[in-house]
C-alpha positions, 0 to 999 in steps of 0.5 A: 490857828485851828486850835483843834488840828492836831501836833504834827508828828514829825521831828523839828529843828528849834532855833534860838537866836541870843543876842544882845541890840543896839540903840538903832532899830535897824541894826537890831533887825539886819544882825538878826537878818543875818542870824537867821540865815546862819541858823537855817544853814545848819539847819533850823527850820523854827527860828525865835528871837530874843522879846523886841529884839530892834530895839534896847529894853525901851520900859526901864524908865518912863519915856514916852518919846519911845511909843515912836519904837512901834509900828504896825504889825502887819507892818515894815517888819513882818514882811521883810522876816516874812522875804527872808523866812520864805527864802530860806524855807522856815518859820520863824517867830518875832517880837514886836513892839506892836502900834494897834491905834492911837495910844495904844499899844502890844508887846507883840509876837508874829509867826510866821511861816516858811512859806512867806505868810503869817499864821498868826501873833500872839500878845503879850497876856503878863503884863510886869512893873518892877524896876527897870521894867515898866512895862505897863506904862508901854504895853495894854495886855494881850487880848488874842489868849494862848494859842497854838500855831501850825506851822511847816514843820509843827503846831507852836504854842508863845508866849513871851518872857514875863508870861513864862512864870504862869502854869496856867499859860502854859498848861492852856498853850498846852492843850491846845497841841504845842508840841515845844512851846517858846519864850521871847524873854529880856529878864537880867540883873538889877547891879545892887541885886546881882553878886548877891541874888543874881546865881538863885534869879537865874537858877529861878528862871530855868526851874519856872520853865523846866518844870513847864514842860515837865507838867505839860510833855512839852518841849520847853525853848526861852529865849534871851537877849544877851549885853548890858544896856543902860549907864555905867553901874547902872541898866540891867545886866541880861543873862542870856542863858537862852537853852530848850528843855524835852517833855522830861524837864532835862536841858537839852542845849543851854546857851552862855550868859554872856556871850551872842550864841544859836543854839540849833536842837532836833526835838521830837514829838516821840519824846511827847510821846513817851513822857507822856504813857509814863506821867499820865499828867492830863489824864488824872487832872481833876476837871472838875474841881478846879472852878477856883482857880477864876478867883483872885484869892480863895484866902 
């Protein structure tokens, strides 16, 4: 993870795997492996799985038994996925429940390069605590910062779900040279909110990430899960809608809200060059005036 290395100039194909999950982690891993093979067969080179793909979204409740789902990283999942990445010649982004030590857990994305090696880890920095999203009970905030990772196919940034609402995270990742920001995600509707606010919530989620693409002149890829998890009439209905936005914020591919899908999108760094020449936000940033942003509040 050499932060000084420039972005790779060649085109690459991003693969986004949107899938539902069962309660069986081994079944979910096997499904993910099959879908990775399918995506690679369709030409994907950098393939991203959704947030916490090995299980249902267990943060819907505070339950100490769920800590048994955690694993070391590197560990069993990265070993299997590393072998698969090497076999297929693809880079993978896998969001895992990391057991770092007894009582110390993270929501972690492992980046695996096309030779099967572990390019590095990103630990989720922003941890939510909302009804049915009780992540502060499970996850320690990340301590690695906002990183870029060099893969065989290009330089990428990786952030996770709640991170996608923060312009600072996208800006710092883009400033390190990433050509695309991947957001493994698990977000959906509360049963009591969908009818009244569901469309607006989904639109806000899509809009904030398109804004990151525009403000930073990068591709943005959001990879969400799909399906209902929890008791009937309760739980969460994950809204899918995985997408890729180009550096101008235009949606170049989008999945449905209710079905498993895999998106394959060609990304061209020359598009970022073109957009940034016309909208030179990095040139015009007043870095001498932004010190107060480090404060919690200015009122």
